[in-house]
C-alpha positions, 0 to 999 in steps of 0.5 A: 981940217978941210971942213972946219976952221980954227978961231983965234981962241983955238976953238974949232967952228963948223964950216959952211959945208958942215952946216949945210950937211947938218941942215939937210940931215935934219930936213930928211929926218923930219920928212921921214917922221924921225924925231930928233932925240932930246939932249941928255940932261945931266945933273949936278956933279956928285959931291965928293965923299968926305973922309971920316976923320974919326981916329981908329981908337975912337971908331972901335970905342963907338962900336963897343958902346953901340946897343945892338939889342936895343937897336933890334928891339927898335926895328921890331917895334917899327915893323910891328907898327907898320904891320898894324897900320897896314892892317888898319888901312885894309880894314878901313878899305873893306869897311868903305867898300861895304858901305858903298855896297850897302847904299840905301835909297834914302842916301844913308851909307851906314852898314846894315850889319856888323858881320865880318865879310866871308864868314861862314855862320852855322845855323842850327835847325833845332832849338836845342843847345850845343850838346857834347855830341856836336863837339865830338863829331868834328873831332871824329871826322878829323881823326878819320882824316888822320887815319886815311893819311896813315897818321895813326897816333894823331888819329888816336889822340883825336879819337881820345879827345872826342871820347873825353867829351862823351865820358858821361854817357853810359849804356842804359841798364834795364830795371831790375825785376825785383823792383815794384812797379810803382818804384819803377814808374817813379824812377822813370818820371824823375828821369824824364823830368831831369832830361827835360830840365837838361834840354836833351831829348832821348834821340840826343842820348842815343846818338851820343851812345852810337857815336861813342861806340863808333869812336871806340871801334875806330880807335881800336882800328888805329891801335891795331895798325900800331900792334897795340893788342891789349889796348885793342882788346880793351877798346873793343870790349868797351865798344861791345859793352855799348853795342853787343852786336857791333860786328867790327869791334867783335872782329878786331878783338878776334884779330887781337886775340889771334895775334896774342895766340889766344886761339880759343877766344879768337875763334869765338869772336871771329865766329860771331863776326862771320855769322853777323857778316858772312861776306867778310872774307878777311874775317872768314880766313882769320877764323879758319886759321884760328880754328886750325891753330886751336886744333894744333894747340889741343893736339900738342897739349894732349901729346905733351900730357901723354909723354909726361905720364909715360915718362919712366924717369919722371919723379912724382910731384907729390912725395908718397906718404906711408900710413900706418893702419891699425885694425880693431878686433872685437872692440879691442885695439892694440895700443888703446883702450876698449872702445877707443876710436881707430887711429891711422 
């Protein structure tokens, strides 16, 4: 070409004009602050992939002899070992940070406590030991959460679990009047000594009884949502055995009786619930309905009895029995001796 020359070996070399142009461009780039890109480094050419010389028959035989379960087990063991190492490294890093934070003035970097970081420790204010009520209270809160979410079966299961912890608590029974005062005093002293030996005070027992009553009433509410009327009545009756004036238990039992159309018992329970809580509009409305249904039930029973009694085609339920009466005259009786008792 016009700007290049060809050497004897056939290689094209730049001419003087091309060299000058290249030098001018380099000078302009350096003056403008543009760096000349570095030439790209190329690595050694990749080696050619060698062709597998294994025969097809041997290839399939190798796959048949491959232990897949063993290989999976080995991979699982490697993953477990890797997780263990990572866990140990994280724990070591936490220990190192705690050691740095626990630096003492004398240069001792030992940890001041063996407690794990970010662990909540519940410290009891009183000196008593853990009572069943302390274990049942968290279950009650968890069950209340299930109830609020509409998970009634889970709530019933959690209420039942809490009640199992309080199974030994029973309502206190009043001492009989026929017992002598000395016997009553001895029983009270022995009961006080046993309570002192257990380490539970009277407040703990009253708290447990109150919690058990609440659990029974709450489980009855969950059963009421599931329309388990008989179980509602059982739980409410048990709650009323612990607290005869528990308004919610009385009201829920009245609801269950009303759903079973036992109007007399429903009206009785709802009347007490409204008397104890006059502001409960739902109980008042249910009481009015129970009274109205009870009146209709009584009216229907009377009408049915009147129709049965006035039915001319009605057959007697008991067959009539013909009696033979013999009259005694002057001490003589037909068919019998003198002075024999009359026969019918």
